[in-house]
C-alpha positions in Angstrom: 67.1 -25.0 151.8 63.6 -24.3 153.4 61.0 -23.6 150.8 58.5 -22.7 153.7 56.1 -25.6 153.0 57.1 -27.4 156.3 55.9 -24.6 158.2 52.4 -26.1 158.4 51.7 -29.7 158.9 48.5 -28.6 160.6 46.2 -25.8 160.0 46.8 -22.9 162.3 43.1 -22.2 162.3 41.3 -25.3 162.8 44.3 -27.8 163.5 43.1 -30.3 160.6 45.9 -32.0 158.8 47.3 -29.8 155.8 47.2 -31.6 152.5 49.3 -30.9 149.1 46.7 -29.7 146.5 47.0 -28.1 143.2 45.3 -24.7 143.7 45.6 -21.2 142.2 48.0 -22.5 139.6 50.6 -24.6 141.8 50.9 -27.1 144.4 50.4 -25.8 147.8 49.4 -26.9 151.3 45.7 -26.5 151.9 43.7 -27.7 155.1 41.4 -30.8 154.7 39.0 -29.2 157.3 38.4 -25.7 156.6 40.2 -24.9 153.6 42.8 -22.7 154.5 45.5 -22.2 151.9 49.0 -21.7 153.0 50.8 -19.4 150.6 54.8 -19.4 150.5 55.4 -15.6 150.8 59.2 -14.3 150.8 60.8 -12.5 153.4 61.4 -8.8 152.8 64.5 -7.0 153.6 65.4 -3.3 153.4 68.9 -1.9 153.2 70.5 1.5 152.7 73.6 2.6 150.5 74.7 5.6 152.7 77.2 7.9 151.1 79.3 10.5 152.8 82.3 12.6 151.4 82.5 10.2 148.7 82.5 7.0 150.6 79.8 4.5 151.4 79.3 2.9 155.0 79.6 -0.9 155.4 79.0 -3.2 158.6 81.0 -6.3 159.4 78.4 -9.0 160.0 78.6 -10.3 163.4 76.0 -13.3 162.7 75.2 -15.8 160.2 74.9 -16.0 157.3 77.9 -14.4 156.0 79.4 -14.1 159.4 82.6 -11.8 159.2 81.6 -10.3 155.7 80.9 -6.7 155.1 77.6 -5.5 153.9 75.3 -2.5 153.5 73.2 -1.8 156.7 70.2 -3.9 156.3 67.7 -6.4 157.8 64.2 -8.0 157.7 61.1 -5.6 157.5 58.9 -6.1 160.7 55.1 -7.1 159.9 54.2 -3.7 161.4 56.5 -1.2 159.5 57.1 0.3 156.1 60.4 -0.9 154.1 61.7 2.7 154.3 61.2 2.9 158.0 62.8 -0.6 158.5 65.9 0.5 156.3 66.3 3.8 158.5 65.7 1.5 161.7 68.5 -0.9 160.4 70.9 1.5 159.7 70.5 3.2 163.2 70.7 0.0 164.9 73.8 -1.3 162.9 75.8 2.1 162.3 74.4 4.6 165.1 73.6 6.8 162.3 70.4 8.4 161.5 69.7 8.7 157.8 67.3 10.3 155.4 66.4 8.3 152.4 67.0 10.1 149.2 66.0 7.5 146.7 65.6 3.9 145.5 68.3 2.1 144.0 67.0 -1.5 143.6 64.4 -4.2 144.3 65.7 -7.8 143.9 65.2 -11.3 144.9 67.4 -13.6 146.5 67.0 -17.6 146.4 70.2 -18.7 148.2 69.5 -17.8 152.0 69.4 -20.7 154.4 66.2 -19.2 155.9 64.1 -19.0 152.8 63.9 -16.9 149.6 63.3 -13.3 150.0 63.0 -9.7 148.2 65.4 -7.0 149.3 64.5 -3.3 148.7 67.6 -1.4 148.4 67.3 2.6 149.0 70.1 5.3 148.9 70.8 7.7 152.0 72.5 10.4 153.6 73.7 11.0 157.2 71.6 13.6 159.2 72.5 12.5 162.8 73.9 10.0 165.4 77.3 8.8 166.3 79.4 6.0 164.3 79.4 2.9 166.2 78.7 -0.7 165.3 75.5 -2.3 166.9 73.1 -5.0 166.7 74.2 -7.6 164.7 77.1 -5.6 163.4 80.9 -6.1 164.7 82.5 -3.2 162.8 81.5 -0.2 160.9 83.3 1.8 158.6 83.3 4.3 155.5 85.0 3.0 152.5 85.8 4.9 149.3 85.3 3.4 145.6 88.8 1.9 145.6 88.9 0.7 149.2 85.8 -1.7 149.2 86.8 -5.0 151.0 87.0 -8.1 149.0 84.4 -10.0 151.2 81.2 -8.4 150.5 78.2 -10.5 151.6 75.0 -11.1 149.2 74.9 -10.4 145.7 72.4 -7.4 146.0 75.2 -5.8 147.9 77.9 -6.5 145.4 75.7 -5.2 142.5 74.9 -2.0 144.5 78.4 -1.4 145.4 79.7 -2.0 141.8 77.1 0.6 140.6 78.2 2.9 143.0 82.2 2.5 142.1 81.0 3.2 138.5 79.1 6.3 139.7 81.6 7.7 141.9 84.9 7.2 139.9 86.1 10.2 137.7 85.5 9.4 134.0 88.3 8.1 132.2 89.5 5.4 135.1 
């Protein structure tokens, strides 16, 4: 698994060789020439749990990781956008649906992605427009009831969110 340290062998500012040094409480890559410190920052993802008529929307992944598995509409936050904008954008790109975010569900960390560690910000949302169709990195899109969820759900954060949603939506006594 990548940890981000291999990103800089040479300084992106002065091109001097980067060295391993103990700074700011841990070992980090530091430029021997200008002192630039390479901080290893996590990727930030945004996802949205969209509910309509007692069902939740899921997309089947058309790309790795988790190719062929189902997940909530999600993706990485671009450097120039807010996480809530990213969640709405990703939902539109993957499902064809415009959503209004109605709340924050969870912020969690992941460590088991081959692209490196990250943080996912998971929102709740409701459909406000658009036409249902798979797009971007989704091969299928569908709504599922609490007892209809597929077995192959990608990503621990999605499994936790969907389990919570199932508990919330089931009538008491079931």
